[in-house]
N, C-alpha and C positions, 0 to 999 in steps of 0.2 A: 378185164381191162379197167384200168384206173383212169380217172379224169385228171388232167392237168389244167389248172387254171392259171391265168397270168393277171397280175395286178396292173393297174394303169402305169405304174412306175416301170414294170418289166416290159410292157408293150412299148412304151415310149423309148426305152433303152434299145430295144430291137429295131426301132424305126430311126434311131439316132436323132431323137427329138426330146424336148422337155416334156415333163408330165403336164404342165400347163398347156402346152401346144396341143397335146393329145386331147385333153378335156375340151378345148375350144374347137378342134377340127375333126374329131371322129365322126360327127353326124354328116359333115360334108363328104368325108372319105367314104362313108357307108353309102350315101346317096349317089355319089358321082363315080366311085371306083370299086364298089362292091366290098368295101372293108367290112369285116364281120361286126355285128352288133354285140355289145356286151351280154353275156349270159346272166350276169347279175348286175342290173343297171343301177342299183342303189350303192351307197357308200359302204365298203370300197368297191368300185366298179371292177368286174372280173370278166376277162375274155377267155374263150377256149384257146389253149395254146395251139392245138391242131389247126383250128380255123385261122388263127393269126399267121402261123407259119405257111399254111397253104396259100393264103393271100400274098404273103411276101414272095413266094415262089411261083406265082401265077404266070410270070413272063419268061420263065426259064425256057431256053430252046429245048426241043424234044431230046436231043442227045445228052442233056444234063438233067432233065426232069426226072429220069429214072433213078438218079442218085440220091434223091431226097427221101 
């Protein structure tokens, strides 16, 4: 199994936000909504793609969750 990392730019695009917004808000998202912490916290910040997509899909109804 290979690891897929996502840069801040890629994560921000998935969230329909700017990269600056992500840098400012990811700690609050992590604390308040369970957003994954970066696996590489230094520049360039990198997140696990699997964790980001799981977080994005967390509120899917059960009849759609199996499609992810």
